[in-house]
C-alpha positions in Angstrom: -0.6 -7.9 17.3 -0.8 -6.7 13.7 -0.3 -3.0 13.0 -3.4 -1.0 12.0 -2.9 0.4 8.5 -5.3 3.1 7.3 -6.2 3.0 3.6 -8.3 5.2 1.3 -8.3 3.0 -1.8 -11.8 1.6 -1.7 -11.4 -0.4 -4.9 -8.6 -2.6 -3.5 -9.5 -6.2 -2.5 -7.9 -5.7 0.9 -9.8 -2.4 1.8 -12.4 -2.7 4.4 -14.0 0.1 6.4 -11.1 2.5 5.9 -8.4 0.0 6.7 -6.1 -2.5 5.0 -6.8 -6.1 5.8 -3.9 -7.7 3.9 -1.7 -10.2 5.8 1.4 -8.2 4.8 2.0 -5.0 2.9 4.8 -4.1 0.5 5.5 -0.4 -0.1 8.2 0.6 -2.7 9.7 3.7 -4.2 7.7 4.4 -7.4 9.4 3.3 -10.7 12.9 2.8 -9.3 15.1 0.0 -7.8 14.3 -1.2 -4.3 17.4 0.6 -2.8 16.2 4.1 -3.8 14.9 6.7 -1.3 11.6 8.5 -1.5 11.6 12.3 -1.3 7.9 12.6 -0.4 4.7 10.4 -0.2 4.1 10.8 -3.9 7.3 8.9 -4.6 5.9 5.7 -3.0 3.4 3.1 -4.1 1.7 0.1 -2.4 2.7 -3.0 -4.3 0.1 -5.0 -2.4 -2.8 -3.3 -4.2 -5.1 -5.5 -6.2 -8.2 -4.1 -7.8 -11.6 -5.5 -7.0 -13.2 -7.4 -9.9 
């Protein structure tokens, strides 16, 4: 069973009815190497995001 991921980015191609429909999701610490730690939610970013055309 896939986890349910809520999303509020309506202009992403994976967004549908308030949820993310991507097969997999990559979340990283914003602007730093992959081994860094986030201090709060603003330090993170969804690398899976792709804008709708």
